[in-house]
LUMGUMAR-380886 format. One record per atom (N, C-alpha, C, CB): residue in one letter; y, z, x; atom name. Coordinates in pm, whole numbers, plus 50000, padded with zeros to 5 digits. Atoms other than C-alpha are relative to their C-alpha. Glycine has a CB too. Example, Ala and Ser with C-alpha at 12.3 -4.5 7.8 and 13.67 -1.06 7.14 Angstrom:
a;49881;50000;50089;N
a;49550;50780;51230;CA
a;50120;50000;50090;C
a;50003;50125;49901;CB
s;49881;49994;49918;N
s;49894;50714;51367;CA
s;50109;50073;49923;C
s;50046;49858;50041;CB
This chain:
t;49900;49905;50060;N
t;76383;72672;25800;CA
t;49928;50103;49917;C
t;50106;49926;49912;CB
p;50062;49898;50074;N
p;76305;72998;25637;CA
p;49987;49967;49854;C
p;50073;50123;50018;CB
g;50013;50009;50143;N
g;76175;73006;25284;CA
g;50082;50088;49924;C
g;49872;50021;49961;CB
p;49915;49908;50080;N
p;76332;73194;24996;CA
p;49969;50144;50026;C
p;49985;49973;49853;CB
d;50035;49862;49984;N
d;76147;73514;25086;CA
d;50016;50041;50149;C
d;49856;50023;49950;CB
l;49989;49975;49860;N
l;76200;73490;25463;CA
l;50146;50005;50049;C
l;49925;49896;50074;CB
p;49868;50002;49950;N
p;76516;73598;25639;CA
p;50018;49899;50111;C
p;50037;50135;50045;CB
d;49967;50086;49875;N
d;76686;73368;25887;CA
d;49987;50086;50119;C
d;50147;49938;49996;CB
p;50020;49904;49883;N
p;76575;73510;26220;CA
p;50129;50013;50085;C
p;49880;49948;50095;CB
g;49875;49978;49924;N
g;76923;73456;26366;CA
g;50103;50071;49926;C
g;50057;49874;50045;CB
y;49901;49931;50083;N
y;77096;73638;26084;CA
y;50026;50135;50044;C
y;49959;50005;49861;CB
a;49968;49868;49953;N
a;77287;73940;26185;CA
a;50129;50041;49915;C
a;50024;50000;50165;CB
g;49877;49983;50080;N
g;77532;73980;25893;CA
g;50022;50147;49966;C
g;49992;49916;49870;CB
a;49972;49866;50056;N
a;77512;74314;25717;CA
a;49969;50103;50109;C
a;49913;50028;49868;CB
p;50030;49900;49900;N
p;77525;74630;25923;CA
p;49854;50050;49990;C
p;50096;50115;49987;CB
g;50150;49967;50006;N
g;77163;74734;26016;CA
g;49912;49876;50015;C
g;49965;50068;49864;CB
d;50086;50121;49975;N
d;77045;74367;26033;CA
d;50026;49944;50132;C
d;50023;49890;49896;CB
y;49981;50034;49858;N
y;76983;74262;26388;CA
y;49910;49879;50026;C
y;49965;50125;50097;CB
s;50083;50113;49954;N
s;76862;73938;26546;CA
s;49917;50048;50117;C
s;50086;49876;50040;CB
l;50088;49975;49878;N
l;76606;73928;26823;CA
l;50092;50015;50112;C
l;49895;49883;50031;CB
w;49906;49989;49889;N
w;76896;73865;27064;CA
w;50069;50136;50002;C
w;50104;49888;49991;CB
d;49933;49869;50008;N
d;77074;74182;26942;CA
d;49921;50112;50054;C
d;50033;50031;49864;CB
i;50093;49893;49958;N
i;76771;74387;27021;CA
i;49965;49987;50148;C
i;49871;49997;49916;CB
t;50056;50016;49869;N
t;76642;74235;27345;CA
t;50112;50012;50110;C
t;49927;49862;50009;CB
v;49898;50006;49889;N
v;76974;74189;27539;CA
v;50039;50142;50045;C
v;50131;49921;49951;CB
p;49960;49864;49949;N
p;77073;74566;27540;CA
p;49874;50063;50079;C
p;50047;50098;49874;CB
i;50115;49940;49936;N
i;76712;74658;27647;CA
i;49994;49963;50150;C
i;49872;49955;49929;CB
f;50022;50047;49864;N
f;76715;74454;27961;CA
f;50131;49991;50078;C
f;49932;49865;49998;CB
k;49874;50005;49932;N
k;77083;74487;28054;CA
k;50018;50105;50108;C
k;50108;50012;49903;CB
g;49993;49905;49892;N
g;77022;74794;28265;CA
g;49971;50138;49942;C
g;50140;49995;50071;CB
p;50035;49861;50047;N
p;76996;75174;28237;CA
p;50067;50032;49872;C
p;50038;50107;50104;CB
g;49948;49969;50136;N
g;77048;75322;27903;CA
g;49901;50051;49907;C
g;50060;49883;49941;CB
p;50103;49950;50098;N
p;76881;75467;27596;CA
p;49897;49899;49959;C
p;50066;50049;49878;CB
a;50101;50108;50040;N
a;76721;75129;27494;CA
a;49906;49977;50106;C
a;50064;49867;49964;CB
r;50090;50023;49890;N
r;76578;75075;27833;CA
r;49902;50115;50020;C
r;50078;49979;50127;CB
y;50097;49879;49988;N
y;76441;75433;27849;CA
y;49894;49986;49886;C
y;50082;50148;49985;CB
e;50102;50003;50116;N
e;76283;75389;27504;CA
e;49888;49893;50023;C
e;50076;49967;49859;CB
l;50098;50106;49967;N
l;76116;75071;27618;CA
l;49897;50044;50103;C
l;50071;49877;50053;CB
t;50079;49973;49890;N
t;75986;75200;27944;CA
t;49927;50136;49999;C
t;50083;49988;50114;CB
r;50058;49868;49996;N
r;75896;75563;27861;CA
r;49855;49997;49968;C
r;50069;50089;49907;CB
s;50147;49995;50040;N
s;75558;75454;27717;CA
s;49917;49909;50089;C
s;49980;49956;49850;CB
f;50090;50077;49908;N
f;75452;75234;28007;CA
f;49899;50087;50065;C
f;50079;49929;50108;CB
p;50102;49916;49938;N
p;75123;75357;28148;CA
p;50022;49993;50150;C
p;49856;49954;49961;CB
p;49990;49999;49843;N
p;75109;75461;28511;CA
p;49902;49896;50058;C
p;49963;50148;50062;CB
v;50085;50097;49927;N
v;74980;75186;28732;CA
v;49988;50035;50147;C
v;50056;49858;49986;CB
s;50022;49950;49865;N
s;74998;75372;29060;CA
s;49989;50150;50004;C
s;50110;49956;50091;CB
g;50020;49857;49986;N
g;74917;75723;29182;CA
g;49855;50034;49946;C
g;50115;50082;49921;CB
s;50137;49956;50042;N
s;74621;75928;29052;CA
s;50011;50084;49870;C
s;49929;50085;50115;CB
l;50013;49919;50124;N
l;74517;76093;28724;CA
l;49878;50082;50005;C
l;49996;49914;49875;CB
t;50117;49921;50018;N
t;74277;76365;28650;CA
t;49970;49998;49847;C
t;50021;50147;50058;CB
l;50035;50020;50151;N
l;74094;76299;28327;CA
l;49867;50077;49968;C
l;49982;49837;49961;CB
d;50128;49941;50040;N
d;73836;76519;28148;CA
d;49903;49907;49956;C
d;50017;50095;49898;CB
g;50105;50085;50046;N
g;73511;76349;28096;CA
g;49943;49912;50107;C
g;50047;49918;49891;CB
l;50060;50080;49889;N
l;73458;76173;28427;CA
l;49895;50081;50073;C
l;50111;49952;50101;CB
m;50103;49930;49922;N
m;73147;76264;28628;CA
m;50019;49985;50156;C
m;49860;49945;49958;CB
g;49974;50022;49861;N
g;73276;76130;28962;CA
g;50137;49933;50016;C
g;49888;49915;50062;CB
e;49873;50067;49970;N
e;73560;75950;29127;CA
e;50004;49853;49954;C
e;50026;50007;50148;CB
v;49973;50137;50041;N
v;73695;75630;28977;CA
v;50123;49936;50060;C
v;50012;49996;49855;CB
r;49876;50067;49955;N
r;73938;75388;29126;CA
r;50026;49878;49912;C
r;49989;49957;50151;CB
v;49948;50118;50077;N
v;74136;75135;28926;CA
v;50107;49937;50079;C
v;50055;50040;49857;CB
r;49900;50080;49911;N
r;74322;74871;29127;CA
r;50046;49890;49908;C
r;49933;49936;50143;CB
r;49944;50112;50085;N
r;74554;74626;28945;CA
r;50031;49890;50099;C
r;50134;50044;49915;CB
d;49961;50107;49904;N
d;74589;74286;29112;CA
d;50142;49962;49971;C
d;49905;49873;49990;CB
s;49865;50037;50013;N
s;74913;74097;29131;CA
s;50045;49953;49854;C
s;50024;49893;50097;CB
y;49976;50042;50147;N
y;74878;73990;28760;CA
y;49994;50125;49908;C
y;49888;49891;49951;CB
g;50009;49881;50086;N
g;74827;74345;28643;CA
g;49856;50021;49953;C
g;50095;49987;49877;CB
v;50145;49990;50059;N
v;74448;74287;28575;CA
v;49936;50121;50071;C
v;49907;49859;50026;CB
p;50066;49879;49935;N
p;74266;74617;28635;CA
p;49859;49962;50056;C
p;49985;50120;49894;CB
h;50131;50021;49930;N
h;73962;74621;28868;CA
h;49947;50149;50006;C
h;50016;49924;50158;CB
i;50054;49855;50006;N
i;73745;74937;28806;CA
i;49887;50012;50102;C
i;49944;50040;49849;CB
i;50112;49967;49904;N
i;73527;75082;29084;CA
i;49954;50140;49970;C
i;50044;49988;50154;CB
a;50054;49865;50040;N
a;73305;75368;28975;CA
a;49865;50008;50057;C
a;49995;50023;49841;CB
t;50126;49969;49947;N
t;72994;75530;29109;CA
t;49889;50001;49899;C
t;50008;50125;50064;CB
n;50109;50003;50109;N
n;72806;75526;28775;CA
n;50053;49926;49879;C
n;49954;50149;49956;CB
e;49972;50081;50125;N
e;72792;75331;28452;CA
e;50090;50082;49904;C
e;49862;49960;49925;CB
h;49922;49921;50086;N
h;72930;75625;28247;CA
h;50143;49994;50041;C
h;49951;50139;49997;CB
d;49863;49994;49964;N
d;73247;75652;28444;CA
d;50068;49856;50001;C
d;50010;50067;50137;CB
a;49942;50131;50010;N
a;73293;75274;28458;CA
a;50045;49964;49860;C
a;49904;49899;50048;CB
l;49966;50028;50139;N
l;73281;75242;28081;CA
l;50108;50093;49954;C
l;49877;50013;49909;CB
f;49894;49912;50035;N
f;73497;75553;28040;CA
f;50130;49955;50047;C
f;49975;50131;50050;CB
a;49870;50042;49945;N
a;73757;75416;28264;CA
a;50050;49870;49939;C
a;49991;49984;50152;CB
l;49965;50116;50075;N
l;73735;75080;28086;CA
l;50074;50036;49872;C
l;49878;49920;49970;CB
g;49946;49951;50124;N
g;73817;75265;27764;CA
g;50153;50048;50028;C
g;49906;50120;49944;CB
v;49863;49956;49973;N
v;74117;75434;27933;CA
v;50097;49886;50033;C
v;49999;50098;50114;CB
v;49905;50110;49962;N
v;74257;75117;28078;CA
v;50028;49910;49879;C
v;49942;49913;50118;CB
h;49971;50083;50121;N
h;74216;74922;27748;CA
h;50097;50083;49913;C
h;49863;49963;49917;CB
a;49903;49921;50075;N
a;74399;75209;27573;CA
a;50134;49988;50057;C
a;49962;50142;49994;CB
q;49871;50013;49927;N
q;74667;75198;27836;CA
q;50071;49870;49969;C
q;49976;50009;50151;CB
d;49944;50131;50006;N
d;74718;74828;27803;CA
d;50005;49938;49859;C
d;49924;49912;50089;CB
r;50020;50075;50129;N
r;74611;74738;27446;CA
r;49991;50095;49877;C
r;49868;49914;50008;CB
l;50014;49905;50115;N
l;74642;75044;27216;CA
l;50057;49939;49864;C
l;50077;50136;50035;CB
w;49938;50057;50119;N
w;74869;74866;26972;CA
w;49903;49889;49946;C
w;50147;49941;50033;CB
q;50097;50110;50043;N
q;74636;74556;26958;CA
q;49877;50059;49944;C
q;49961;49907;50117;CB
m;50119;49932;50043;N
m;74336;74785;26920;CA
m;50011;50060;49858;C
m;49969;50108;50098;CB
d;49977;49936;50131;N
d;74492;74975;26629;CA
d;50021;49893;49897;C
d;50122;50096;50003;CB
i;49979;50107;50101;N
i;74607;74650;26449;CA
i;49870;49932;49969;C
i;50103;49895;50049;CB
q;50133;50073;50035;N
q;74262;74487;26482;CA
q;49921;50092;49921;C
q;49916;49955;50128;CB
r;50082;49912;50087;N
r;74102;74801;26345;CA
r;50057;50003;49857;C
r;49996;50146;50058;CB
r;49943;49996;50139;N
r;74345;74814;26054;CA
r;49970;49867;49927;C
r;50157;50025;50004;CB
a;50023;50133;50062;N
a;74297;74437;25989;CA
a;49852;49996;49953;C
a;50033;49880;50106;CB
a;50146;50012;50030;N
a;73914;74459;25988;CA
a;49977;50099;49876;C
a;49902;50041;50136;CB
s;50030;49907;50111;N
s;73925;74766;25747;CA
s;50096;49972;49882;C
s;50014;50151;50047;CB
g;49913;50036;50106;N
g;74197;74605;25527;CA
g;50104;50111;49970;C
g;49919;49970;49877;CB
t;49897;49894;50010;N
t;74464;74876;25591;CA
t;50131;49965;50071;C
t;49945;50130;50058;CB
l;49874;50040;49940;N
l;74744;74669;25749;CA
l;50127;50045;49921;C
l;50001;49849;50014;CB
s;49880;49966;50086;N
s;74973;74755;25459;CA
s;50045;50135;50026;C
s;49970;49987;49851;CB
e;49953;49862;49957;N
e;74980;75115;25574;CA
e;50106;49996;50100;C
e;49888;50081;50058;CB
v;49900;50005;49894;N
v;75193;74999;25865;CA
v;50104;49893;49955;C
v;49933;49964;50145;CB
f;49904;50115;50028;N
f;75354;74667;25740;CA
f;50050;49994;49862;C
f;49937;49870;50029;CB
g;49950;50001;50147;N
g;75404;74739;25371;CA
g;49935;49892;49919;C
g;50155;49979;49992;CB
p;50059;50090;50099;N
p;75338;74508;25076;CA
p;49979;49852;50051;C
p;50090;49999;49877;CB
v;50019;50135;49962;N
v;75372;74190;25277;CA
v;49858;49967;50052;C
v;50101;49967;50101;CB
t;50133;50031;49944;N
t;75019;74225;25426;CA
t;49891;50036;49891;C
t;49976;50083;50137;CB
i;50102;49971;50106;N
i;74846;74323;25089;CA
i;49906;49888;49984;C
i;50064;50028;49866;CB
p;50098;50113;50016;N
p;74702;73970;25057;CA
p;49889;49999;50115;C
p;50080;49859;50000;CB
f;50093;49995;49894;N
f;74539;74010;25402;CA
f;49900;50114;49985;C
f;50071;50009;50127;CB
d;50088;49880;50018;N
d;74410;74359;25332;CA
d;49898;49972;49894;C
d;50082;50128;49962;CB
k;50094;50024;50102;N
k;74252;74229;25004;CA
k;49887;49904;50059;C
k;50073;49938;49873;CB
m;50099;50098;49942;N
m;74087;73937;25192;CA
m;49905;50067;50090;C
m;50070;49888;50077;CB
f;50086;49936;49905;N
f;73952;74160;25470;CA
f;49897;50104;49925;C
f;50092;50075;50108;CB
r;50080;49904;50074;N
r;73820;74411;25219;CA
r;49888;49927;49919;C
r;50091;50083;49906;CB
i;50102;50074;50074;N
i;73643;74137;25016;CA
i;49895;49948;50107;C
i;50068;49876;49916;CB
i;50098;50049;49892;N
i;73488;73994;25346;CA
i;49916;50126;50044;C
i;50082;49933;50133;CB
g;50076;49881;49972;N
g;73387;74352;25426;CA
g;49964;50026;50140;C
g;49883;49998;49927;CB
l;50029;49987;49857;N
l;73415;74353;25802;CA
l;49978;50149;50039;C
l;50117;49940;50083;CB
h;50017;49859;49963;N
h;73441;74733;25815;CA
h;49861;50044;49965;C
h;50104;50090;49931;CB
t;50144;49968;50044;N
t;73116;74771;25609;CA
t;49897;49933;50090;C
t;49976;49952;49850;CB
i;50096;50071;49912;N
i;72942;74506;25826;CA
i;49991;50068;50134;C
i;50041;49851;50020;CB
a;49999;49936;49862;N
a;73053;74680;26145;CA
a;49918;50138;49989;C
a;50160;50028;50054;CB
l;50071;49869;50014;N
l;72918;75016;26020;CA
l;49844;49978;49996;C
l;50050;50074;49866;CB
r;50143;50033;50012;N
r;72583;74855;25927;CA
r;49941;49962;50142;C
r;49980;49879;49896;CB
i;50047;50044;49868;N
i;72561;74689;26270;CA
i;49987;50129;50097;C
i;50105;49890;50062;CB
e;49998;49879;49913;N
e;72652;75018;26450;CA
e;49876;50085;49970;C
e;50131;50085;49976;CB
q;50118;49923;50043;N
q;72372;75200;26260;CA
q;49866;49941;50053;C
q;49996;50007;49845;CB
q;50117;50064;49951;N
q;72119;74955;26395;CA
q;49995;49986;50154;C
q;49990;49869;49937;CB
l;49995;50018;49852;N
l;72222;74964;26759;CA
l;49899;50094;50073;C
l;50147;50028;50053;CB
p;50094;49913;49918;N
p;71969;75085;27014;CA
p;50078;50124;50052;C
p;49937;49917;50125;CB
d;49930;49878;49949;N
d;72054;75435;27145;CA
d;50071;49979;50120;C
d;49909;50109;50023;CB
d;49933;50020;49877;N
d;72139;75319;27490;CA
d;50133;49915;49985;C
d;49903;49933;50095;CB
t;49876;50072;50030;N
t;72396;75075;27350;CA
t;50099;50089;49930;C
t;49972;49877;49916;CB
r;49916;49902;50073;N
r;72538;75340;27117;CA
r;50057;50095;50100;C
r;49919;50078;49889;CB
r;49957;49905;49896;N
r;72561;75577;27415;CA
r;50112;49935;50085;C
r;49876;50043;50092;CB
r;49901;50070;49925;N
r;72751;75318;27617;CA
r;50130;49987;49923;C
r;49947;49865;50039;CB
l;49879;50015;50087;N
l;72998;75246;27339;CA
l;50069;50134;49981;C
l;49961;49942;49860;CB
q;49940;49863;50015;N
q;73051;75623;27302;CA
q;50076;50031;50123;C
q;49893;50109;49975;CB
w;49930;49976;49871;N
w;73146;75641;27671;CA
w;50133;49937;50004;C
w;49920;49949;50115;CB
y;49874;50083;50010;N
y;73401;75362;27620;CA
y;50097;50065;49906;C
y;49970;49854;49951;CB
s;49906;49940;50098;N
s;73542;75531;27310;CA
s;50049;50130;50049;C
s;49936;50018;49864;CB
d;49947;49871;49947;N
d;73561;75865;27487;CA
d;50118;49975;50093;C
d;49888;50080;50076;CB
g;49886;50046;49916;N
g;73787;75692;27744;CA
g;50123;49973;49927;C
g;49966;49882;50073;CB
v;49894;50035;50089;N
v;74004;75549;27471;CA
v;50060;50125;49943;C
v;49952;49908;49891;CB
n;49950;49880;50061;N
n;74035;75882;27300;CA
n;50065;50101;50094;C
n;49891;50063;49931;CB
v;49939;49911;49898;N
v;74114;76069;27614;CA
v;50139;49952;50025;C
v;49918;50004;50133;CB
w;49866;50056;49979;N
w;74407;75837;27678;CA
w;50088;50028;49877;C
w;49992;49847;50029;CB
i;49923;49980;50116;N
i;74526;75868;27321;CA
i;50049;50153;50000;C
i;49915;49962;49870;CB
r;49960;49859;49997;N
r;74522;76253;27349;CA
r;50099;50032;50111;C
r;49877;50087;50017;CB
r;49914;49976;49883;N
r;74686;76244;27688;CA
r;50146;49952;49981;C
r;49940;49931;50122;CB
t;49875;50061;50020;N
t;74973;76028;27571;CA
t;50067;50029;49871;C
t;49985;49863;50014;CB
q;49937;49965;50136;N
q;75041;76183;27230;CA
q;50136;50023;50008;C
q;49943;50117;49938;CB
g;49854;49993;50006;N
g;75407;76147;27154;CA
g;50067;49907;50088;C
g;50046;50132;50032;CB
s;49938;50106;49920;N
s;75463;75864;27404;CA
s;49911;49874;49999;C
s;50023;50048;50146;CB
y;50079;50121;50013;N
y;75256;75577;27260;CA
y;50084;49880;50039;C
y;49946;49984;49857;CB
p;49929;50126;49963;N
p;75341;75217;27345;CA
p;50116;49973;49905;C
p;49903;49880;49998;CB
v;49875;50026;50079;N
v;75681;75103;27218;CA
v;49981;49933;49872;C
v;50094;49920;50076;CB
e;50032;50073;50130;N
e;75524;74883;26953;CA
e;49983;50095;49881;C
e;49868;49918;50015;CB
f;50022;49906;50099;N
f;75435;75196;26761;CA
f;50128;50054;49938;C
f;49921;50105;50053;CB
d;49866;49946;50043;N
d;75805;75287;26734;CA
d;50084;49892;49926;C
d;50081;50052;50125;CB
l;49916;50102;50062;N
l;75925;74953;26601;CA
l;49984;49992;49857;C
l;49973;49870;50056;CB
C-alpha cells in the first residue's frame, strides 16, 4: 500500500489526477490526438536517411525484435551509425543516466530526487568520468567522438519531436 507521501496509483479523484488506466487506454484505442502524440516521436525504421557526417554508405537493418544490425564500410561510419541508432532508441535513457551520474535528476523530477542527486554528487561519478576521459588514448577518444557525433546529429535532426518520454 502507498505510504503517507505516495499517492494511490489507482486514484483518479480530483480533476487533473489520472490513473495509468486513464492515460493508456485512450492512447491505444485508435486514431486521435493521444495516439498521434505517442507515435509522432517514433524513429523511422524503414526507408533511407541522409545524415551529415558519414563518409560512405551505411545500412541499418532491424531484425524481427527491432534489434538494429549496422553494416558500414569503415569504422567511423559504424560508430557514427551506432550513435544515431542509440539516440533513436534510447535518448531518454541516455539523458536520465547522464543526469543521474552528474547529480542533476532534480532538474527534471523536482525535489523528490534531491537525495539521489546528493548521493551521486558525493560519489562523484561525473568527476571520475572526466578524469578517465582525459586519460584515454587518442584513438579511443576519437572513436567515442564518432559515436557522440552520431548521437548529436540525431538530436539536432529531431529537435522538437523528441521521444514521448520527454513530454510526460
